[in-house]
N, C-alpha and C positions, 0 to 999 in steps of 0.2 A: 521567477519566470512563470507566467500564466500559460494556460492552454493555448490561447490565441497567439502568444509570442512563440511558443513551441511550434505551432503550425506554420507560422511565418518563417521561422528559422529553417525548418525541414523543407519547406517549399523552395526557399532560396538555394539550399544545398543540393536538392535533388532535381529541381526543374519541373516537378509535378505541380498541378494546380492545387490551391488551398482546400477546395472541397474534398478532393480525393484524399489528401493528407489528413484532414479532419475526420473523415470516415474511417480511415485506417487506425488513427489514434483512439477514436471512440470504440472501435471494435476490439482493439487490444485491451483497453481498460475494462471493457465489459467482460471479456473472457477471463482476465485476471480476477476480477471481482467474483465471477461465478465459480471459478475453480477454488478460490480461497473459501468462499461461502459453503462449498460442498465438502470442505475438509482436505482438499488437495493443496499441496505446496507448489508454488511456481518458481522455478530456478532459471535465472537468466545469467549465463556465464559471463563473467567480467563486469556485471552490474550489481546483482544481488538476488535475494530470495524474498518472495512474499509468502509468509507462513501464517498459520493459525496457532495462537498461543492459548493455553487453557489456564484460566485463573481459578485457583482452588476456592472452595467454600470458606467463608470467614465470618466472624462475628463483628459487626459494626455497631457504633454507638451513635445515637441521636442525642447530642449534648443539650439541646434546648429542652427536650422532653425527659431527659435522663432515662432513656430506655435503650435496650439492646435489640438488635435484629440480625437475622442470619441472611447474608448475601450468598445466594447459591453459586455453585460452580458455573462459569460461563466462558465463552470463547471470545477472543478479540483478534483482529487482524494485526499483523506486525510486518515490518520490513527490516531485513538484515542486509546491510551493504556487503558487497564482495570485497575481496582483498584489493583488487585493482582500483575499484571505486574509492575505497578508503585511502589508498596510497595517493590517488590523484587529489583528493580533498586536502590531505595533510601537507601537500607541497607548499 
């Protein structure tokens, strides 16, 4: 499902116009991105959690040049589905 398809579906279910729904979805996504980028986790009960994971420092190899390099510790965004979401998908 694309964002446009999501906007159409929500507009059909709620009766609101598509531009309002698009603005709401964009605002929600922007707030989630900002929160996760700031190191805060976002918990949506029944859906899941948007969290920040920390990858530890590691030594990587460039096999073409036969050299080693250190990849520093870094953060990545992650999504962990909730129990109800997982149960619904497994049906």
